[in-house]
N, C-alpha and C positions, 0 to 999 in steps of 0.2 A: 280465607280465614281473616285476613286483616280487615277487609271491608265489613265483615260481620262485627268484629270488635269495634271498629270505628263507629258504626251505627249505634252501638250500645254504650259508648264512652260517656262518662259524666263530665269530663273535661279533656281538652286536647292542647298540646304544646307542639310547636313545630319550628324547625330551622331549615332554611333553604340556602344552598351554596350558589346555585347558578340559574335555577328556573323557579317560577312561581308555583305554589302548590295547586293541585287540581281543584281543591275546594274554593280557590279564589280566581280561577281562570275564566275568562270570557270564552264563548264558543270559538272565536277566531284564534285566540291564543292556543287553546287546546288543539284545534285543528292543525295549526302550523307546527306546533311541537310534536304532535303524534305523527304527522306526515313526515317530519324530519327523521323520525325513528323507524320509518318504513311502512307505516299503515297507509293503505290506499282504498279507494272505492267504498263499498258497503261496510267493510270492516272499520275503516276510518270513521265513517258516519256513526256506526254503532258505538265505537269507543268514545267519541265526542259526546254523544247522547248519554252514555253511562256516566261519564264524568260530570256532566251538567246535572244529572239526576241526583248525584251524591251531594250536591250543594244545598239541597233542601235541609240537610242536617243542621245548617247554621242559621236557619230562620225560624221564627215562631217563639212563643213564650217558653217552650221547653228546650230551646237550643242550648247546648252546653257551652261553657266558657271556652274560648279558643284564643290562644296567643301564638302569634307567629313572629319570628325574627327572620327578616329577609336580608341577605347580604346585598350590599350596594351593587355588586356584579349582576345579581338577578334583576335589579331594577334598571340597570343600564343596558341590558341585552334586550333591545326593542324588537317588536315585530317588524316585518318588512313594510307593511302598510302603516303609515303614520296615523291615519284615522283610527285603525283598529288598535294601535298601541295607545292612542289617546283614550279610547273606550276602556282599555284594560286599566290604565292608571286611574281613570274616573271610578272604576269599580273598586279599586283598592282604597281610594280616598273615601268613598261612600261606606265601605265596610268598616273603616276605622272609626266611623261615627256610631256604629252599633254597640249597644251596651255590653254584649257578651264577647266582643272582639277587641283584642289588643294587638296592635301592629308596632313593631320596632324595626328599625333599620340598623344594620351593622355596617358602619362606614368602612371603606377600604383602608382608611388610615388606622383602623384598629389592629392591622397586621395579622400575623398568623395566630391561630387559636385552636382549641381542642376539637373543633368541628370543621376545620378548614376544608376537609375532603368528604364530609358526611352530611347528606340530607337526612334528617331524622324527625320522626313523630314520636310523641309520648302520649299514651292513652291511659287515663284513669278509668278503670272499669267499675261497674256497680259494686263489686266485692272489695273495692278500694285498692286492689292490685294495680300496679302500673306496668305496662308493657311498652316496648319500643319497637319501632319499625324503621329500618334504614332502607333507603331506596336509591336506585340509579336508573339510567335510561332504559334498562332492559329487565328490570325486576326489582326485587327487594327481599329483605330478610326480617322475619318477626323474631324479636329477642324477648324472651320471657324469663331468663335466668336473673334473679334479683341482683346479684353482685355486678353483673354486666350492665344492667339497666341503671343501677345506682351510679356506676362510674360514668356512664353516658349522661346522666342527669347532672352530675357535677360539672362536666364539660359544658353542658347547656347553660347552667347557671352562671359559669364564668364568662361564657359568650354573651349572655344577656347583660351582664355587668358592663361589657364593652360597647353595647348598642346605645343608640340615641334613645331618649325618653319617648314615650308614645306621642306627646305633643310635638317634639322636634321631628319625629318620624313622619307625622302627618304633614308638617311643613316641608319636609324633604320631598315627599311624593307630589305635593302641590307645586314645588319649584320645578320638578321634572316636567310637569304639565306645562308650566309657563315657558320652559325651554324649547318645547316642541314648535316646529314651524306652524304658523297659522294656516288654517284650511282656507284656500282661496274662495271657496263657495260661501263663506260666512262674512 
């Protein structure tokens, strides 16, 4: 049900505690993350392909606005392969230049906040209703009750106020790229 609502959403907001959202993952990131959760073989391949297929939502003239706040921890948890991690950071930096995409980084210095333990998505639907989806490594919960969604939105707004600006966030990602060891083949 969530994926159906995601595909219908007129705008999306997101916060990540520790991993990058599927809509922004490279195939290598998705594969390593899903494999760490126990997927193997053909099912792992199917899951990665499904995740990559969902990313078409963010491209094209009709792509909905998408804002993500990524905790610094999510950006400091690298892939095992430095080249693949470099590709992932390049993808984030490239996405941050898209007109419908806003990236903010929540630095660790921001301390504890209302979403410290919650990865959350907010979807504005065509009927203007907003639903939330909280997720963890083994599933998620769709939240449609207005009072709960509103409380979660207030926590999101307060967290956004602690995050770096989009321009500073882009610089943060580019600094991470600079900190990576050089590829000896280049």
